[in-house]
C-alpha positions in Angstrom: 0.0 -0.3 0.0 1.3 3.5 -0.9 -0.4 4.8 2.5 -2.6 4.1 5.1 -5.2 7.0 6.0 -8.8 7.2 7.8 -9.7 10.1 5.2 -8.9 10.5 1.5 -9.9 13.7 0.4 -10.2 13.9 -3.7 -10.7 17.7 -5.1 -12.4 16.8 -8.5 -11.9 18.9 -11.8 -14.2 18.9 -14.6 -13.7 15.0 -15.9 -11.2 12.6 -14.5 -9.0 13.5 -17.1 -8.4 17.2 -17.4 -7.3 20.3 -15.4 -10.2 22.6 -15.4 -11.2 24.2 -12.2 -8.4 23.3 -10.2 -8.8 25.7 -7.2 -10.0 23.7 -4.2 -13.1 25.5 -2.3 -12.1 27.8 0.6 -13.4 25.9 3.3 -12.0 22.5 2.4 -8.7 23.1 3.8 -10.0 24.1 7.3 -12.3 21.0 7.1 -9.2 18.8 6.6 -7.5 20.5 9.4 -10.1 20.2 11.8 -10.1 16.5 11.4 -6.3 16.2 11.5 -6.8 18.2 14.7 -9.4 15.6 16.4 -6.5 12.9 15.3 -7.5 11.3 12.0 -5.0 10.6 9.2 -5.9 12.7 6.4 -4.5 12.7 2.7 -5.4 15.1 0.0 -4.9 14.4 -3.8 -5.8 17.4 -6.1 -7.1 15.8 -9.3 -6.2 19.0 -11.6 -2.8 19.2 -10.2 -2.0 15.3 -10.5 -3.2 15.6 -14.4 -0.6 18.4 -14.8 2.0 16.9 -13.3 1.8 13.7 -14.8 1.3 12.7 -18.3 -1.5 9.7 -18.4 -1.7 9.8 -14.5 -4.1 7.4 -13.4 -6.5 8.1 -10.1 -7.4 4.4 -10.4 -3.9 3.1 -9.8 -3.6 5.8 -7.1 -6.7 4.3 -5.2 -5.1 1.0 -5.4 -2.2 1.6 -4.2 -4.1 3.8 -1.3 -5.7 2.4 1.8 -8.5 4.5 3.3 -11.4 4.2 5.6 -13.8 7.2 4.1 -13.5 9.1 0.8 -14.8 13.1 1.0 -15.4 14.7 -2.3 -16.2 18.2 -3.0 -19.0 19.5 -4.8 -19.4 23.0 -4.3 -19.6 24.4 -7.8 -21.8 22.9 -10.6 -18.9 22.6 -12.9 -17.3 19.7 -10.7 -20.9 17.6 -11.0 -19.7 15.3 -13.6 -15.9 15.1 -12.1 -17.3 14.4 -8.5 -19.3 11.7 -9.2 -16.9 10.0 -11.6 -14.3 10.0 -8.7 -17.0 8.7 -6.5 -17.9 5.8 -8.9 -14.0 5.0 -9.4 -13.3 4.8 -5.3 -16.6 2.3 -5.2 -15.2 0.2 -8.2 -11.6 -0.3 -6.3 -12.9 0.0 -2.7 -16.9 -0.9 -2.7 -17.2 -1.0 1.3 -15.7 2.7 1.8 -18.0 5.2 2.4 -18.4 8.1 0.0 -19.1 11.8 1.5 -19.9 14.9 -0.8 -20.6 18.6 0.2 -20.7 21.9 -1.1 -23.2 24.3 -2.5 -24.4 22.1 -5.7 -24.5 19.0 -3.6 -26.6 21.1 -0.9 -29.1 22.0 -3.5 -29.4 18.4 -4.9 -29.2 15.9 -2.1 -31.9 14.4 -2.8 -31.5 14.0 -6.2 -27.9 12.5 -5.7 -28.7 10.2 -2.9 -31.7 8.8 -4.6 -29.9 8.4 -7.8 -25.9 7.9 -7.2 -25.3 4.9 -5.1 -21.9 5.5 -5.4 -22.3 8.2 -3.0 -23.4 7.3 0.5 -23.8 10.7 2.4 -24.3 14.5 1.6 -23.4 17.1 4.0 -25.4 20.4 3.2 -24.8 23.7 4.1 -22.2 24.2 6.8 -20.0 21.1 7.1 -17.6 21.5 10.3 -19.9 20.0 13.0 -21.7 17.4 10.8 -18.5 16.7 9.1 -16.9 16.0 12.5 -19.9 14.0 13.7 -20.1 11.9 10.6 -16.5 10.9 10.6 -16.6 10.1 14.3 -19.5 7.9 13.5 -18.3 6.0 10.5 -14.7 5.4 11.9 -15.0 5.7 15.7 -18.7 4.3 16.3 -19.5 7.2 17.6 -22.8 9.1 17.4 -26.2 7.9 15.7 -27.3 9.2 12.3 -30.6 10.8 13.6 -27.9 13.1 16.0 -25.9 14.5 13.0 -27.5 17.5 11.4 -27.7 18.7 7.9 -27.1 15.4 6.2 -28.8 13.0 3.5 -28.2 9.6 3.3 -30.3 6.3 2.1 -32.3 4.2 4.7 -33.3 1.0 3.5 -33.0 2.3 -0.2 -35.0 5.5 0.8 -33.7 9.1 0.6 -33.5 10.5 4.0 -32.8 14.3 3.9 -32.1 16.1 7.0 -33.2 20.1 7.5 -30.3 22.6 7.9 -30.3 23.0 11.7 -26.5 23.6 12.0 -25.3 27.0 11.2 -21.1 27.9 11.8 -21.0 30.9 13.0 -17.3 30.8 14.7 -13.8 31.1 12.3 -11.0 31.6 14.9 -10.5 28.0 15.4 -10.3 26.7 11.8 -6.6 26.6 10.0 -7.5 27.9 6.4 -3.8 27.8 5.3 -1.9 24.9 6.2 -2.1 22.2 3.2 0.6 19.7 4.7 -2.1 16.7 4.4 -1.7 17.3 0.3 -0.1 15.0 -1.9 2.1 17.7 -4.4 1.1 20.3 -1.4 3.6 23.1 -3.0 1.3 23.2 -6.2 -1.7 23.9 -4.3 -0.4 27.4 -4.2 0.0 27.5 -8.5 -3.6 26.2 -8.9 -5.9 28.4 -11.3 -9.1 27.7 -13.3 -7.5 26.6 -16.1 -4.7 24.1 -14.1 -1.4 25.2 -13.0 0.4 28.7 -13.1 3.9 28.3 -12.0 4.7 31.8 -12.5 4.0 33.0 -8.9 2.4 31.7 -5.9 -1.2 32.9 -5.1 -3.9 31.7 -2.4 -7.3 33.0 -1.9 -8.3 34.2 1.5 -12.0 33.9 3.4 -13.1 37.3 4.5 -17.2 36.0 5.3 -19.5 33.5 4.6 -22.9 34.6 2.6 -23.7 37.6 0.4 -25.9 40.4 1.0 -26.4 40.8 -2.7 -28.8 39.3 -5.0 -26.8 39.6 -8.7 -29.0 38.0 -11.4 -26.7 35.3 -12.2 -25.0 34.0 -8.8 -26.3 30.9 -7.0 -24.8 32.5 -3.8 -27.2 35.2 -3.8 -28.5 36.7 -0.2 -32.2 35.4 -1.3 -30.8 31.8 -1.3 -28.9 32.1 1.7 -31.5 30.8 4.5 -32.3 28.0 2.0 -28.5 27.2 1.5 -27.3 27.8 4.6 -30.0 28.5 7.3 -28.9 32.1 7.8 -29.7 35.6 5.8 -26.7 38.0 5.2 -22.8 37.5 5.6 -20.8 36.0 8.5 -18.2 38.2 8.5 -14.4 37.2 9.8 -12.6 39.8 12.3 -9.8 41.7 10.6 -6.9 40.1 13.0 -7.9 36.6 11.9 -8.0 37.5 8.3 -4.7 39.5 8.5 -2.9 36.6 10.7 -3.8 34.1 7.6 -2.3 36.9 5.2 0.6 37.3 7.5 1.2 33.4 7.7 0.8 33.2 4.0 3.5 36.2 3.2 6.2 34.1 5.5 5.4 31.0 3.3 6.6 33.4 0.2 3.1 33.4 -1.4 3.2 36.5 -3.8 -0.5 37.3 -4.3 -3.4 36.4 -2.1 -7.3 36.7 -3.5 -10.2 37.5 -1.4 -13.7 35.4 -1.1 -15.7 38.5 -1.7 -15.5 42.2 -3.0 -14.3 44.4 -0.5 -17.5 46.7 -1.3 -19.7 44.4 0.2 -18.4 45.5 3.6 -18.8 49.0 5.2 -15.5 50.8 4.4 -14.0 50.6 8.2 -14.0 46.8 7.5 -10.9 46.9 4.6 -9.2 49.9 6.4 -8.8 48.2 9.5 -7.4 45.1 7.5 -5.3 47.2 5.4 -3.9 49.3 8.4 -2.7 46.2 10.2 -1.1 44.8 7.2 0.9 47.9 7.1 1.7 47.9 10.6 3.2 44.6 10.5 4.7 45.6 7.4 3.7 42.5 5.4 4.6 42.3 1.7 2.4 40.5 -0.4 0.0 41.7 -3.7 -3.6 41.4 -3.8 -5.8 40.3 -6.8 -8.9 42.5 -5.6 -12.2 40.9 -7.2 -14.7 43.8 -7.6 -18.0 42.9 -8.7 -18.8 46.7 -9.2 -16.5 49.6 -9.7 -14.5 50.3 -6.7 -13.7 53.5 -5.1 -10.9 56.1 -5.5 -10.6 55.6 -1.9 -10.1 51.9 -1.9 -7.6 51.8 -4.8 -5.8 54.4 -2.8 -5.7 52.5 0.0 -5.1 49.2 -1.6 -1.7 51.5 -3.4 -0.3 51.9 0.0 -0.9 48.6 1.3 0.3 46.0 -1.3 2.9 45.2 -3.4 1.5 46.3 -6.8 3.8 44.1 -8.8 1.9 41.3 -7.8 -1.7 42.9 -7.5 -4.4 43.8 -9.6 -7.9 44.8 -9.7 -10.2 42.6 -11.3 -13.5 44.3 -12.2 -16.9 42.4 -13.5 -18.3 45.1 -15.0 -20.7 42.5 -17.4 -21.9 45.3 -19.8 -21.3 49.1 -20.8 -24.9 49.9 -20.8 -25.7 51.2 -17.6 -29.3 50.1 -17.4 -28.1 46.5 -18.2 -25.8 46.9 -15.2 -28.5 48.0 -13.0 -30.6 45.0 -13.9 -28.0 42.8 -13.3 -27.5 44.3 -9.6 -24.7 46.4 -10.6 -25.3 50.3 -9.7 -22.3 51.9 -11.1 -22.5 54.9 -13.8 -20.3 55.0 -16.7 -19.3 58.2 -15.6 -17.7 57.0 -12.4 -15.9 54.0 -14.6 -14.4 56.6 -16.9 -13.2 58.2 -14.2 -11.8 55.1 -12.3 -10.2 54.0 -15.4 -8.3 57.2 -15.6 -7.5 57.1 -11.9 -6.0 53.1 -12.1 -4.2 54.4 -15.6 -2.6 57.3 -13.5 -1.8 55.1 -10.6 -0.1 52.4 -12.6 -2.4 49.5 -11.1 -2.7 46.4 -13.2 -6.5 46.1 -14.1 -8.5 43.5 -15.6 -12.1 44.2 -17.0 -14.7 41.7 -18.0 -17.7 41.8 -20.2 -20.4 39.2 -20.9 -22.1 37.8 -24.1 -25.3 37.3 -22.4 -25.9 39.9 -19.6 -29.6 39.7 -18.4 -31.7 42.5 -20.9 -28.4 42.7 -23.0 -29.2 43.0 -26.5 -27.1 43.8 -29.8 -27.3 47.9 -29.2 -26.4 47.5 -25.7 -23.5 44.8 -26.1 -22.2 47.7 -28.7 -21.8 50.1 -25.4 -19.7 47.3 -24.2 -17.5 47.6 -27.0 -17.3 51.5 -27.0 -16.2 51.1 -23.3 -13.4 48.6 -24.1 -12.2 51.1 -26.6 -12.2 54.0 -24.2 -10.3 52.2 -21.7 -7.6 51.1 -24.1 -7.2 55.0 -24.9 -6.7 55.6 -21.0 -4.6 52.8 -20.3 -0.8 51.9 -21.2 0.0 49.0 -22.9 0.6 45.9 -20.6 -1.4 47.5 -17.6 -4.9 46.4 -18.8 -6.7 43.0 -19.9 -10.0 42.5 -20.9 -11.9 39.5 -21.4 -15.4 38.6 -22.6 -17.4 35.5 -21.8 -20.7 33.9 -20.7 -22.5 33.1 -18.0 -23.9 29.6 -17.5 -26.8 29.4 -15.7 -26.4 28.5 -12.0 -28.8 26.1 -10.1 -30.7 28.6 -8.1 -29.8 32.2 -10.2 -32.3 34.8 -9.4 -32.7 35.4 -13.0 -35.1 32.3 -12.9 -37.2 34.1 -11.2 -37.1 37.5 -12.7 -40.1 38.8 -15.0 -38.5 37.4 -17.9 -39.2 34.5 -20.0 -36.4 31.9 -19.8 -36.6 28.4 -21.1 -34.1 26.8 -18.8 -32.0 23.8 -20.2 -30.0 23.3 -16.8 -32.6 22.3 -14.0 -31.6 18.8 -12.3 -28.3 17.5 -11.0 -28.5 15.0 -14.1 -28.6 17.8 -16.4 -25.6 19.6 -14.7 -23.6 16.2 -14.7 -24.5 15.8 -18.7 -23.5 19.5 -19.3 -19.8 19.0 -17.7 -19.9 15.2 -19.5 -20.4 16.3 -23.3 -18.4 19.6 -22.9 -20.1 22.6 -23.1 -19.6 24.6 -26.4 -18.1 27.5 -26.2 -21.2 30.0 -25.4 -23.6 27.6 -24.1 -25.4 29.2 -21.2 -28.1 26.7 -20.1 -31.0 28.6 -21.5 -32.9 30.3 -24.5 -34.6 33.2 -24.7 -35.5 36.2 -27.1 -32.2 37.8 -26.4 -29.7 34.7 -26.2 -30.3 34.1 -29.7 -28.5 37.3 -30.5 -25.3 35.9 -29.0 -23.9 34.4 -32.2 -24.3 37.7 -33.5 -22.5 39.4 -30.7 -19.7 36.8 -30.9 -19.2 37.9 -34.5 -19.3 41.5 -33.6 -16.7 41.2 -31.0 -14.6 38.9 -33.1 -14.4 41.4 -35.6 -14.0 44.0 -33.0 -10.7 42.6 -31.7 -9.0 41.6 -35.2 -9.8 45.4 -36.0 -8.4 46.2 -32.7 -5.3 44.0 -32.9 -4.4 45.4 -36.1 -4.6 48.7 -34.8 -2.7 48.4 -31.9 0.3 46.6 -33.8 0.6 49.2 -36.1 1.0 51.2 -32.8 3.5 48.9 -31.1 0.9 48.5 -28.2 0.3 45.4 -26.5 -2.7 44.4 -24.3 -4.5 41.2 -23.5 -7.9 40.9 -25.3 -9.6 37.4 -24.9 
């Protein structure tokens, strides 16, 4: 045997054989460190990392060489639906009597369907997992507790799906270790994972600021309106600034170059990030920040960021969705074009690397409003020096509980059940598959053609003027 462990954790990818979506969920590291603290032997495998490092990597061979008492698989994002179930099936084929546990946002939503239709999965943890996971592991390995005592779980009893209500909510965060990944195979590569696989240029790691959200963006499953159903609580549970900075200091000592935060800082009162940034400066922590912003940030935030973080390893990533103000408002983003232009000017003058994202299929977007996005991109290119700006255009695939499903807007959804998402991942989505049809999505091909023509003309212009921007 390669090793003997109580708990084997596997982070899946979109399928068994690729590297897509290799970044692990923020909470899983804390959960596994919690089990280690309780005396369990834990091993972690990031399938995306292994596929990237080893040509023809065989997970089944690894499972055959490993002895473990239970398997834990995360199923947070729907993009892992096929990968997670494939890992579970593979484990059952090698070790049929080893229980399989999954948890995360997607498994919370589709718990009953998963327990009913996937015999390879024995238990689903719904909502917050700290107490339920510890109790379930104690039950399976140490014969403690009864299933009736364990909150937030789904399982089979005499072939019938039992789905318990979400009664446990995790309100504390100080006792959990979100940083140490010593339990992972090839652990050093954990700090180089990206959505595509591995990027070895510099080390980066996510920081947990809070749980939940206080906004209802049209495309996001983790919206405020879903908080009670999915996690048994409304609003956000915010970590104290001291805890956040302690994690950042640990990462700096580990030579991590850049931190990425779980939430947009604009979701919090300004004093929250001001206190965090002040503590970082007082401790003289040298690290970069990739600040993801779901709306254009304020100049005061940017100034504080510049004072606090190493700019060589920093970037502001802004999800603007559309260059049309009305479309942005429909999607929960209340930022004017005037403010965006002023912000672009300030970011350019301040030498802050900036990434902006637009969507082909924003709710309410049509061919004419899409052209406003192209005009805004042109405006940004005129303002930013070469290499300081990157732009991407993509699609939002329909989330399981996205608020857009209930908006007064006729949508014919193609993704409704868990099996729909499994098939979507298994079959490989086309570049512009969005999971629903409506009178606007029919225009996506026209928008794509317009964007490709725009990119081609822009690249020719930039080449003539010896300028370079990353336009995807």
